[in-house]
N, C-alpha and C positions, 0 to 999 in steps of 0.2 A: 357557663357555656351559652347562656341565652343572650348575653350582651352583644357578641359579634353578630348574631343573626338579626337582632333588633336594629343594630347599626346599619347593616346591609339593607334591611328593609326600608329604613328611613332614607338612606342615600338613593335607593331605587326610586322611591316616590318623588323625591326632590328632582332627580334627573328626568323622570317622566313628565312632571309638571312643567319643567323648564323647556322641554322640547315640544310641548303641545302646539305652540304657534307655528313652529316649523313643519309639524306634521298635519296641520289643519287643512292642507291642500295637497293634491297629488301633482307630481311633475307631469307635464304634458308629454304624451308618448304617441306620436302620429302612427296611424295604420300604414299609410304609404309614406315612405321616407327614403327617397333616392338622392344620394349625394355622389356625383360623378366627377372624377378628375379626368377631364377629356385629354386624349392624346398620351396618357400615361399608362405604363404597365404596372405601376406600383400604387399602393394606397398612400394617402396623405392625411395627416391629422391637423385640423384647424380648429382652435378653441374647443378642444376635447371632442370634436366631431370627426368621424372618419369618412373622407371622400375616397370612394373606391375607384381604382384605375380601371379603364375600360376593358383591358385584357385580363384583369384579375379574376381569379376563381371565385371571388366574393361578389361579382357583379350581379348575382341573383337573377331576377326575371327581366332585367333591362335588356332590350333588344335594340341594337344599333345598326341601322342601314346606312352604310357609309361608302357606297360606290363612288369612286373618284375622290376619296378622302385620304388625307395623309397626316399621320401624327408628327408633330414638330416639337422639339425641345429648345429651350432658350440657350443660346451660345454662352451668355453671361448671366448668371442668376441675379435677380434684383436684390438689393440690400434691404433687409428688414421687411421683406415681402412674403406673403403666404406662398407655400410650395405649390399651390394649385395654379399659380400664375407663371410657373416655369415650364409648363407644357400647354399645348393647344392642339385641337384637331382642325385641320384646314380642309375645306370643301371646294373643289373646282367645278362641281356640278351639283344640282339639287340632291340633298341627302336629308335623312330624318332619323330621329330617335323616337322609339316607342316605349312607353312605360305602362306596365300593367296596373290598372287601378282597381283596388279592392274596396275603397271607401269613397263612394260617389258623393259629390258635393264640391264645395270650394276647395281649391288647391293653391298653395303658394308655389309659384314658379319663379326661380331666380336664375338669371343668366349672367355669368361672369366673363368679362372681357379685359384683356390686357395685351397690347402689342408686344411681340417678341423680337429679340435680335437673332435673325436667322439668315443663313446664307442661301436658303432655298426660296424664301418668300419675302417680299417687301410688304410688311403688314400695313404700311401706310397706303398701299394700293388696294386694300380690301374694301369692297363695297357690296352690300348684300341686303336681303330681306329675311325676316324671320316670322314664321307662322306658328301659333300655338292653337292646335285644333282648327277652328274656323275663324280665328282672329289674326289679323295682321298686327304684330306687336312692334316690329321694326321695319321701316321702309327706307331703302337706300342708305342704310347705316354705314358709316365710313370709319375705317381704322385710323384714319388721320386725325379724328377728333378725340382720340383716347390718349391722355397724358398720364394719368394715374389709373390704377385698377378701377373698373366701372362695374357696378352691379345693377342690373335692371330687375326690378321687383314687381311681380304681377300677382293678381288674385283672379283665378280662372275657374268658372263653374264647369264641372265635368260630370256628365250624365251617362257616359259610355264606359266601356271596360278598358279603354286605352286613352292615354294622353299622348299626342303626337307633336313633336317640335321639329319643324322643317326649316332648313337653311338653304337659301337660294341665292347664288351669286347674281348681281345686278345685270351682268352681261358676261359673255364667254371670256373676255379679257380680264375679268375681276375674279375674286374668290371670297368665300365666307370662312369664318372661324369662330370658335368658342373655347374658352379655357376650362370652365366648369359649369355644371348644371345642378340645380336643386329642384326637386319636385316633392312637395310635402303636403299631405292632407291637413287642412286647416281645422281649428276648433269650430264647432258648429255655431258658436255665438260670435264669431269674428265679423261676419258680414250679415246684417239683418236683412229681412225682405222689404222693410219699409223705412223710409227716411222722410224728412220734411223738405219739400221743394220751396225755396225762398225766392220770391221776386219782389219788385218794388210795389206790386199791387196786392199780393196775397201770399199766404202760406198754405199749401195743400199737401196731402200725402203723395209720395212718390213710391209706387209699388213695383215689385219685380227687381229690386236692387240686387239681391244675392246672385241672380243669374246674369248680371252684367259683367263684362270683363273690365278689370280695374288695373291701372298702372299707378304704383305709389310714386308720387312726384316729390312730396315733402313729408318728412317725419321728424318733428321738432320737439325737443325737451326744453320747455320754457324755464328760463332762469337757472338751468342746470348744465352740467358738463355733458360731453358726448357719452352716450350709452352705446356700448358695443354689443356685438352678437353674443359675447361671452356672458353678458349680464341681462340678457333678455330671453325669456322662456321660448320665444319663437325665433330666436337668432336674428333679430332685427337690429338696425342701427338708427339711433336717434341723435340728431345734431343739435348744438346749442342754437338759441334763437337770436343771438346778437345781430346776425347779418340781416334778419328780416324785421327787426324791431324798428318801427318808424320813429318812435320817440319814447324815451323812458321817463319823461317829465311827469312828476306826480305819482310815480310808482316806485316800488322797491322789491328787491328779490328776497325770497324767503326759503329757508331750508328746514325740513322737519326730520328729526332723528328718531321719532317714535314708529310704531307699527301701523302700516296701512291696513285698514279693516275692510276687507272684501266681504261682500254679502252675497248669499245665494240669490241668483236671478239678476244681480247687478253686474257691474264691471268686474272682470276677472284679470288675473295676472297675464293671461294670454291676450286679452284685449289691450292691456297696457301694463308695463312692469312697475314695481315699487319705485325704481330709480327715476321715473318720470313723475309719479304722483307725489313724491316727497320733496319736490321743489316747485316753486310758483312765483309769478309776479302778481303783486297785489296793489290795490289802491286803498289807502287808509284815510279815514276821517279822524283828524287829531284834535278837532275842536267842535263847537256846536254847529258848524256849517258842513254841508256836503260838498266836497271838491267837484268842480265842474270840469272833469277831465276823463278822457277815455284812453286806454292803452290799445294801440293798433299795430298789427303786424301786416306787412305787405309781401306778397309772393308773386313773382313773374309766372305767367302761365301762357299756354298756346291756345289761341282762339279756335272756335269750331267744335268744342266739346262741352259736355256737362262735367261737373266736378263734384265728387263727394268730399265734404268737409267734415271731419270728425274733431270735436273739441273736447278735451279732457279736463275735468274739474275735480278737486278734492279739497275740502275745507280743512287745511292744516294751519290756519291762521287765527280763527275765532277762539275766544276764551269760553264760549258757551254756545249751545244750539239756539236757533231762532234769531240769529243776529245778521246773517249774511243774505242780502238781496241785491241783485244787480241785473243789468240788461246785457244781452249778447247780440252782436251785429255781424252780418256777413255781407260784404260789398256795400257797406253803409246802410243796409236794410235791417230793420229790427227782426231778428230771427227767434229770439226767446225773451219775452218781456217778464220782468220781475222774477227771475230765476231764484227760487227759494231752496238753497242747498240743504237745509234741514229736512224739508218735505220730500225731496227726491232721493234722500239717503236714509229714510226711516229714522230721522232724528238721531243721527250718529255722526260725530266729528271724525275727521280723518278717514272717511269712507268715500270711495271714488264714484264718479258719475260721468258719463259721456253722452254727448248729443250729436246726432248725424243730420247734416243738412246737404241738400243738393242744390247747386246753383248752375245756371246756364251761362257758359263762358263764351258764347258765340262771338260777341263783340268785345271781349276782354283781352287785355294784355297783362293785367295784374289782377290778383284776387286779394281782398283784405278781410281780416277778422279783427273784431274789437270787443272789448268788455268795458263797462262803465257803470256808474251809479244809476239806480232807477228811482222812481217816485216813492218806493217803499224802503230805500236805503236809510239806515239809521246813523245818527251822529256818533262819533267816538267808536266806530266799528270799521271792519273791513267792508268796502263798498264795491269791490270788483276783484276777481281772481281768475287766473288761467294757469293750468299746469302743463298742457301739451296740445299739439296740433298735428293732425294728419290731413294731407290733401291728396286725393286720388283722381286721376283722369278716368272718365268712363268711355267705353267704346261708342263710336258714332253710329249713324244709321247704316254704314257699310260694314259694321262689325269690326272696325279698325281702331287701333290706338295710335296710329301714325299715318295720317293722310287719308284722302278720299279714294282709297283703293280697297277692293275686297280680296279675300283670300283666294278665291277662284281665279280672279284676274292675275294675281301675282303668280299663282301656280302655273298658269298658261303662258306667262311671259317668257319662260325659258325656251330658246329655239329648239325645235325637234326636227330631225332629218334635214330636208332641204327647205324648211320653213323660212330660212334666212333669205332664200332666193324667191320663194313664193310670195311673201308679203309685198315686196316692191312690185312684183308682176301684177298682183291683184290690185294694188293701189293704182298702177298705171292704167289698167283696163277700166277701173271705176272712173278715173279721171277723164279718159277718152269718152266713155259713155255719157258722163255728165256734160261735157262740152258739146257732144252731139245733140243731146236733148235741148240744151239752151239754144243752139243754132236753129233746130227745127221749130222751137216755139217762136223764135223771132220771125222766121219765115212765115209761119202761119198767121201770126199777129199782123204782119205787114199785108197779108192778103185779106184782112178784114174780119177774121174770125174772132169770136170772144169765147172766154172760158168761164165756167162756174168754178168755185173753189170751196174746199172744206177744210176746216181747222184740223191739224194733226192731233191725234190723241195725246193727252198729257197725264192721263190717270194711270201711269205705269206704276205697278205695285212696288213698294219699297219698305224694307224692314225699318221700323222706327223704334225708338226707345220707349218702353212702357212708362207711363206716368199718369 
């Protein structure tokens, strides 16, 4: 009778050992996790995630202020499209959503947009602004620019007990809309407080990063396929790098089928998933000489902002530790010299590492990242590697991610009462007063009088990015 028990015990031990890698990390479970299917009465399931209809009893502590808002359903459902894009809430006047925040800190805010076929509204006529707390995230956003479902992805620092998303039509003849909203508390290690500010002259610390508002502009899986929300612990999408690769000459793609070894205090699956770290583009020395070649990726950007550039590395190519040294460049400037992958990963292969750089994009129309051999690179080894890239726009001095306008100005731009008549009247009075002053000055000048003058004050306070 002992044999069956001994067999069961052995089987149990084998199964336990085989599942240890899978149980070596906990699945991310956010404290704040709002998924809203706007304009819908019913819940929708997308990639095993439940988006709650606004009128559903499961809406929890979500408070929607939607005066002048109308739920709209698509007349003809989109083929092979998520159900959250079959409904929308339309706003004909300023309206807002309020979300109760239990976990203060960085939150992921995603806004889903898709124009609908509706007899009530021409979605191509939509034009509106969107505010998230004190930040302008969209200014004069147009429905006519949406061809396929669009997801705007933001990282917002929240220090209060509420996160407020406000939709404001650009003018009374226009309207705003949204199909779905996600508000999710982010892992504490997702956005650090300090990064390296890289310029052509120097590299210095950039502090206060975590409290900046960020818009994800690019999230790229180097040498790999598209990674969907279903395969990412934070429900992100990573696109292939082919479109941004300037030249693949001298490089090759690599896939790794083994286990990515995350270490405590280093990169986590929430920072970047396995499916990004297990592919890479590499430069390899195949003889006694080091190839004189860099791999470069080019990304169009909007000028007038700083950008956070996050580069992901994982040595899935070397046959041994202590062999991989290379340089990292951002906008052609040396950002990391002689990066030693063994040193930054505690001398462990297939262990991920990422580096954060801040660049000033005031005069830029494109942003480039590159990797290539360094003076410490060794012959017959890998001399350059990159697994993933993220580029995030940082809010400007106005607290805006879309134009030189502040949230207060946008909030006050909506006409109130007879303000539509008042503004032209005030403008006319100011114009007449200005003309009168000019005429009086000319008359006095002609009579022989002279005037002293003082320079207008220019030291008006302005919120600036900390660095």
